[in-house]
N, C-alpha and C positions, 0 to 999 in steps of 0.2 A: 760638595768638592771644597777643600781646603785651599785658601789662596793668601799668599804672602806678598802684601803690598808695600812696596818700597816706594815710599813718598820722598819729594824733595825737588828744589828747581834744577836748571839745566847745569849739567857739570858738576853735579854733587857727587856723582859716583854710583848712582843707581843702577846703571846698565852693568858696570864692572862687578859690583856687589851680587846683581841677580845672578851672573854668569858665575860667579865663584861658587854662591851657594846652591846652584843648580847642579854644577858638577860635582860637588861633594857629596851633596844628596843622593844623585845618581849612582857614584861610585859605591856608596854606601848599601845602596840597594833596598834600602828600608821599605820604600814606598813607591810608588808610581809617579813619576813627577816631570814636569815639562815646564819650559821658560816660555813666558808670553812677553814677546817685545812689544816696544811702543809703536804702535800705529802712526801718530803724530810724526815720528822720525822718517818713517818711511814717505809721508807727503813731502817733508822737506827734501829728501833724497831725489825726490821725483820731479822736484823742482816746482811743485804746486802750493807754494806758501799761503796763497789766498785763501786756501781751503783750511787753513788753522783756525781761522774766526769761527767757523761753523762747528761749535761744539756737540750739536746732535749728529753731525758726520762722523766727528772723530770717537764719541762715546758709542754710536752703533757699531763701527768698525772694531773697537778695543773690545766692547763687549762680547762681539761674535768669535773673538780670538778665544775668551774664555768659555764661553757657551759651547763651542764646539768640542773642546777638551772635557768638559763636563758631562756632555753626552757620550763621550767615548769611554767614560767610567776612570778618568785620571783622578788619582788621590790628591795630588798637589801640584798647584800652579803657583809660579813666580813670577811676578811683572814688576818691570821697571814703571810702569804707568797705569796706576789703579784707576780704575773709572770715576773713583771720588775726585781724583784731581781735576776732572773737567768742570767741577764747580769753582774752584780757585780760578782756573784761567777764564772762565766765564765771566766772573767778577771784574777780574782784572780788564777784559777785554770789553766790558759793558754789554755784554751779550742780551737782547732784547728779551729772551724767554727764560730767564733765570730761575723763577720760581717752577715753571713745567719741568726745566732741566732737573733742578733739585729732587723734586718727587719721582722722577723716572730713576734717576741715580740713586735713590733710596730704596725704591722697589727692587733693582738689580742688585744692588749690594747684599739684599739679604738673603738672596739664594746661595750665598757662601758662607762658611765659616772662615773668618778673616783675622790674620795676625796683621797690624800695622805698625810699619816702622818707618820713621822718619829718619832718612839719611842726613846726619849732621856733615855740612860742606868741610872737608877737611882743609880746605885751602881755596885759593881761587878758582881750582879746576882747569878745564879746556877753555873756558870763557873769562879769561881775566879782564878783557877791556868793557865787559858788562857786569862788573863786580856789584853795582848799584841794583841793577835790574835784578841779578840774581839773588841779591839779598831780600829785596820787595817781593819777589815769586817765593821765597822760602817763607817770608812772613804771612803772605796771603794763605799759603797752603796749611801753616802752624794754626791760622786762625778760621778759614773759612770750612775747613773740611771736617774737624771736630764739631764745630757748632751747628753744621746742616746735618751731617752723617751720625751725629753721636757715637763718633769712636774716640777712642784715646790712642795716642801714639806711644809706642815704645821707642825710646832714643838709646839705643845700644851702639857701642863703638862696632867697628866693623870685627874686631876679633871675637865679641861676643856674641854677633848674631847668630852664627852656626848652633852656639849652646842653648839659646834663646828658641831659636826654631825646633831644637831637638825636644826642648822640654814642652814646647807647646804642642807639638805633634803628638808626642806620649800622652798628653792630655785629652787630646781631640781623635785620635787613631790608635786603630789595634796595631802597635809595632811588633 
């Protein structure tokens, strides 16, 4: 399965961008595509923030969302919460089992053909009062994820993401 991973900190526009890209690809009807929302956001909405520190819990649930689509034969998944982001959040939160987590994330990530996009923050986003924390999260993601997953980020503007995706899919899929 091909996975379009949208990386970035809170309020960068990942969910909005993922939804827009999903809608456009779905309407174009060129491939079977599904949107994979962020499990951690569900945890917050349920009032269970204490669980955000357990990166294995978050990783397992996010991976399950991808796995079930792969088992159903979906061609492309678009996610605003790539499994690789658990590495950055684990480092930020001093997660005690970081090396084991990195090993598992690498193993899981290799199951997919990945397009990794870092969403550049267009402005303060929805989280203006946490501007410095958002910048710190963006920095951790940009530094940690490529180092531990051996991935490169495409840093396209929002307008160019659709064209980048179509080109990537044409190279990796029979359209």
